[in-house]
C-alpha positions as YAML, in Angstrom:
chain: A
units: angstrom
residues:
- id: 1
  name: MET
  ca: [22.36, -17.08, -17.18]
- id: 2
  name: PRO
  ca: [20.41, -13.92, -16.30]
- id: 3
  name: GLN
  ca: [19.62, -11.41, -19.04]
- id: 4
  name: THR
  ca: [21.89, -8.44, -18.34]
- id: 5
  name: ASN
  ca: [21.41, -6.31, -21.45]
- id: 6
  name: PRO
  ca: [17.90, -4.92, -21.94]
- id: 7
  name: GLY
  ca: [18.67, -4.33, -25.62]
- id: 8
  name: ALA
  ca: [19.58, -7.95, -26.30]
- id: 9
  name: ARG
  ca: [16.02, -9.07, -26.95]
- id: 10
  name: SER
  ca: [13.32, -7.48, -29.03]
- id: 11
  name: LEU
  ca: [9.75, -7.03, -27.92]
- id: 12
  name: LEU
  ca: [7.41, -9.34, -29.78]
- id: 13
  name: GLU
  ca: [3.79, -8.74, -30.60]
- id: 14
  name: ALA
  ca: [1.49, -10.55, -28.21]
- id: 15
  name: ARG
  ca: [-2.20, -11.23, -28.58]
- id: 16
  name: GLN
  ca: [-4.51, -12.16, -25.78]
- id: 17
  name: ASP
  ca: [-8.25, -12.41, -25.32]
- id: 18
  name: PRO
  ca: [-9.05, -9.14, -23.52]
- id: 19
  name: THR
  ca: [-11.89, -10.69, -21.52]
- id: 20
  name: ASP
  ca: [-11.84, -12.66, -18.30]
- id: 21
  name: GLY
  ca: [-14.13, -15.39, -19.62]
- id: 22
  name: GLU
  ca: [-17.12, -13.81, -17.92]
- id: 23
  name: GLY
  ca: [-17.60, -11.01, -20.43]
- id: 24
  name: THR
  ca: [-15.58, -8.34, -18.65]
- id: 25
  name: LYS
  ca: [-13.36, -6.58, -21.17]
- id: 26
  name: TYR
  ca: [-10.00, -5.13, -20.19]
- id: 27
  name: GLU
  ca: [-8.47, -2.33, -22.24]
- id: 28
  name: GLY
  ca: [-5.42, -0.19, -21.78]
- id: 29
  name: VAL
  ca: [-3.78, 2.75, -23.47]
- id: 30
  name: ILE
  ca: [-0.02, 2.72, -24.04]
- id: 31
  name: THR
  ca: [1.41, 5.95, -22.61]
- id: 32
  name: ALA
  ca: [5.14, 5.35, -23.21]
- id: 33
  name: PHE
  ca: [6.86, 2.90, -25.50]
- id: 34
  name: GLN
  ca: [10.61, 3.10, -26.06]
- id: 35
  name: PRO
  ca: [11.75, -0.43, -26.90]
- id: 36
  name: PRO
  ca: [13.49, -2.14, -25.35]
- id: 37
  name: VAL
  ca: [13.72, -0.05, -22.18]
- id: 38
  name: VAL
  ca: [10.36, 1.63, -21.41]
- id: 39
  name: PHE
  ca: [6.79, 0.37, -21.51]
- id: 40
  name: ALA
  ca: [3.96, 2.20, -19.76]
- id: 41
  name: PHE
  ca: [0.21, 1.97, -20.02]
- id: 42
  name: ARG
  ca: [-2.97, 3.22, -18.41]
- id: 43
  name: GLU
  ca: [-5.72, 0.76, -17.50]
- id: 44
  name: VAL
  ca: [-8.86, 2.50, -16.24]
- id: 45
  name: ASP
  ca: [-7.37, 4.94, -13.68]
- id: 46
  name: ASP
  ca: [-4.17, 2.99, -13.00]
- id: 47
  name: LEU
  ca: [-0.84, 3.85, -14.59]
- id: 48
  name: LEU
  ca: [1.82, 1.15, -14.88]
- id: 49
  name: ARG
  ca: [5.40, 1.79, -15.99]
- id: 50
  name: ILE
  ca: [8.29, -0.63, -16.50]
- id: 51
  name: GLU
  ca: [11.77, 0.66, -17.23]
- id: 52
  name: LEU
  ca: [15.02, -1.25, -17.74]
- id: 53
  name: GLN
  ca: [18.46, 0.26, -17.09]
- id: 54
  name: ASN
  ca: [21.89, -1.25, -17.65]
- id: 55
  name: THR
  ca: [23.99, -1.40, -14.49]
- id: 56
  name: SER
  ca: [27.62, -2.35, -13.95]
- id: 57
  name: ASP
  ca: [26.57, -5.80, -12.76]
- id: 58
  name: GLY
  ca: [23.48, -6.48, -14.86]
- id: 59
  name: CYS
  ca: [20.15, -4.83, -15.41]
- id: 60
  name: ARG
  ca: [17.78, -2.97, -13.09]
- id: 61
  name: MET
  ca: [14.04, -3.06, -13.62]
- id: 62
  name: THR
  ca: [12.02, -0.19, -12.14]
- id: 63
  name: PHE
  ca: [8.33, -0.95, -11.80]
- id: 64
  name: GLU
  ca: [5.74, 1.68, -10.86]
- id: 65
  name: HIS
  ca: [2.00, 1.21, -10.34]
- id: 66
  name: THR
  ca: [0.13, 4.44, -9.64]
- id: 67
  name: PHE
  ca: [-3.47, 4.23, -8.48]
- id: 68
  name: ASP
  ca: [-5.94, 6.32, -6.49]
- id: 69
  name: ASP
  ca: [-7.66, 3.88, -4.13]
- id: 70
  name: TRP
  ca: [-5.33, 3.66, -1.11]
- id: 71
  name: SER
  ca: [-7.46, 0.89, 0.43]
- id: 72
  name: TRP
  ca: [-6.02, -1.49, -2.18]
- id: 73
  name: ALA
  ca: [-2.36, -0.59, -1.53]
- id: 74
  name: SER
  ca: [-1.33, -3.56, 0.62]
- id: 75
  name: ALA
  ca: [-3.17, -6.12, -1.54]
- id: 76
  name: THR
  ca: [-1.77, -4.60, -4.74]
- id: 77
  name: ALA
  ca: [1.78, -4.52, -3.36]
- id: 78
  name: ALA
  ca: [1.49, -8.13, -2.19]
- id: 79
  name: GLY
  ca: [0.23, -9.24, -5.60]
- id: 80
  name: TRP
  ca: [3.03, -7.50, -7.47]
- id: 81
  name: HIS
  ca: [5.57, -8.82, -4.95]
- id: 82
  name: ARG
  ca: [4.53, -12.37, -5.83]
- id: 83
  name: CYS
  ca: [4.52, -11.67, -9.59]
- id: 84
  name: LEU
  ca: [7.95, -10.03, -9.51]
- id: 85
  name: ASP
  ca: [9.36, -12.90, -7.43]
- id: 86
  name: ALA
  ca: [8.13, -15.31, -10.12]
- id: 87
  name: LEU
  ca: [9.63, -13.10, -12.85]
- id: 88
  name: GLY
  ca: [12.98, -13.21, -11.06]
- id: 89
  name: MET
  ca: [12.84, -16.99, -10.99]
- id: 90
  name: MET
  ca: [12.03, -17.17, -14.71]
- id: 91
  name: VAL
  ca: [14.78, -14.68, -15.66]
- id: 92
  name: ASN
  ca: [17.21, -16.90, -13.77]
- id: 93
  name: LYS
  ca: [15.83, -20.00, -15.55]
- id: 94
  name: LEU
  ca: [14.25, -21.44, -12.42]
- id: 95
  name: PRO
  ca: [10.74, -22.85, -12.37]
- id: 96
  name: PRO
  ca: [8.42, -20.22, -10.89]
- id: 97
  name: GLU
  ca: [7.04, -21.11, -7.48]
- id: 98
  name: TRP
  ca: [3.91, -19.61, -5.94]
- id: 99
  name: PRO
  ca: [4.20, -19.99, -2.18]
- id: 100
  name: ASP
  ca: [1.00, -19.48, -0.22]
- id: 101
  name: ASN
  ca: [2.23, -16.22, 1.29]
- id: 102
  name: GLY
  ca: [-0.40, -13.72, 0.11]
- id: 103
  name: THR
  ca: [-1.84, -13.13, 3.58]
- id: 104
  name: GLU
  ca: [1.62, -12.67, 5.10]
- id: 105
  name: LEU
  ca: [2.64, -10.22, 2.36]
- id: 106
  name: ARG
  ca: [-0.57, -8.19, 2.66]
- id: 107
  name: GLU
  ca: [0.05, -7.84, 6.40]
- id: 108
  name: PHE
  ca: [3.71, -6.90, 5.81]
- id: 109
  name: TYR
  ca: [2.73, -4.14, 3.38]
- id: 110
  name: ARG
  ca: [-0.19, -2.98, 5.54]
- id: 111
  name: GLU
  ca: [2.22, -2.45, 8.45]
- id: 112
  name: ALA
  ca: [4.84, -0.83, 6.20]
- id: 113
  name: PHE
  ca: [2.34, 1.60, 4.69]
- id: 114
  name: ASP
  ca: [0.72, 2.38, 8.05]
- id: 115
  name: SER
  ca: [4.11, 3.31, 9.55]
- id: 116
  name: ASN
  ca: [4.67, 6.01, 6.92]
...
């Protein structure tokens, strides 16, 4: 059964090694935190924001990723597309699948962004 109430679960503390195994350290600064509906953070020059809203038929998640380097737009959109597809599968208690569609998605977003 999908989670339809963003207040039904609490956020838990998570710990993770902030390196990529090659010595690169990743750090972020939390810019908004209103559990359980808003979480935003800045990593380097990128700003990411996740917001949950109750709707009449469930819950809507709004995801924003703001960044300056437009040359990464189609690759970034394709990557998040795949991640959010997997999240949807997990929320609906399905095993996440990772189809080999990165190239197709990058091209889709490249064309979509170029047409605007």
